[in-house]
C-alpha positions in Angstrom: -17.0 0.3 -9.0 -16.7 -2.3 -11.7 -13.4 -0.8 -12.9 -12.0 -0.8 -9.4 -12.9 -4.4 -9.0 -11.2 -5.3 -12.3 -8.0 -3.4 -11.3 -8.0 -5.3 -7.9 -8.4 -8.6 -9.7 -5.5 -7.9 -12.0 -3.2 -6.8 -9.1 -4.1 -9.9 -7.2 -3.5 -12.1 -10.2 0.0 -10.6 -10.8 0.9 -11.1 -7.1 -0.4 -14.7 -7.3 1.9 -15.3 -10.3 4.9 -13.9 -8.5 4.2 -15.9 -5.4 3.8 -19.1 -7.4 7.1 -18.4 -9.2 8.9 -18.0 -5.9 7.8 -21.3 -4.5 8.5 -24.8 -5.8 6.9 -27.9 -4.6 10.2 -29.9 -4.7 12.1 -27.3 -2.7 14.3 -26.0 -5.5 12.5 -22.7 -6.3 13.5 -19.2 -5.5 12.4 -19.7 -1.9 15.4 -21.9 -1.3 17.8 -19.1 -2.4 16.5 -16.6 0.1 18.9 -17.1 3.0 17.2 -14.4 5.1 14.0 -16.5 5.4 15.9 -19.5 6.7 17.6 -17.4 9.5 14.3 -16.2 11.0 11.7 -18.9 10.5 13.2 -21.8 8.7 12.3 -23.3 5.3 9.2 -25.1 6.6 7.7 -21.9 8.0 8.5 -20.0 4.9 6.8 -22.6 2.7 3.8 -22.4 5.0 3.6 -18.6 4.7 3.9 -18.7 0.9 1.1 -21.3 0.7 -1.1 -19.2 2.9 -0.5 -16.1 0.7 -1.3 -18.2 -2.4 -4.6 -19.5 -1.0 -5.5 -16.0 0.2 -4.9 -14.5 -3.2 -6.9 -17.3 -4.9 -9.8 -16.7 -2.5 -9.6 -12.9 -3.0 -9.6 -13.3 -6.8 -12.6 -15.6 -6.6 -14.6 -13.3 -4.3 -13.7 -10.2 -6.3 -14.8 -12.0 -9.6 -18.1 -12.9 -8.1 -18.7 -9.4 -6.8 -17.8 -7.9 -10.2 -20.1 -10.2 -12.0 -23.0 -9.5 -9.6 -22.4 -5.7 -9.7 -23.4 -5.8 -13.3 -20.6 -3.8 -15.0 -21.6 -5.3 -18.3 -25.3 -4.5 -18.0 -24.9 -1.1 -19.6 -23.1 -2.5 -22.6 -25.6 -5.3 -22.9 -28.6 -3.0 -22.8 -26.9 -0.8 -25.5 -26.4 -3.9 -27.7 -30.0 -5.0 -27.1 -31.3 -1.6 -28.0 -29.2 -1.7 -31.2 -30.7 -5.1 -32.1 -34.2 -3.8 -31.4 -33.5 -0.8 -33.6 -32.3 -3.0 -36.4 -35.5 -5.1 -36.1 -37.7 -2.0 -36.2 -35.8 -0.7 -39.2 -36.2 -4.0 -41.0 -40.0 -4.1 -40.3 -40.4 -0.5 -41.5 -38.3 -1.0 -44.6 -40.4 -1.5 -47.8 -40.7 -5.1 -48.8 -39.2 -6.4 -52.0 -41.7 -5.9 -54.9 -43.0 -9.0 -56.5 -42.5 -9.6 -60.2 -45.6 -8.7 -62.2 -47.8 -11.6 -63.2 -48.6 -12.3 -66.8 -52.1 -11.5 -67.8 -53.9 -13.7 -70.3 -55.2 -12.3 -73.5 -59.0 -11.7 -73.8 -60.8 -14.6 -75.5 -62.6 -13.8 -78.8 
């Protein structure tokens, strides 16, 4: 499920980029070159539709991202990393300690 959510997020992001490239806030974007849009609904209606699609995709990406983070797709990886760290700690505790240098003994007094 996590992979499906990530694929949907990527598709929505690509569509969002394309829609943003089509529109221009000053009216000189690719939307002004589309003559078919001006015949049916006018430029104002076309800008309104593009803005609605933009907001819809932004909301979809936000919701899908939240669902993906809650679904815990990274929990399996995180638990593997934690178990690896725990294993290293166990190995370090089980490893022999560094031997200390021998101390000098004093000579017997006569």
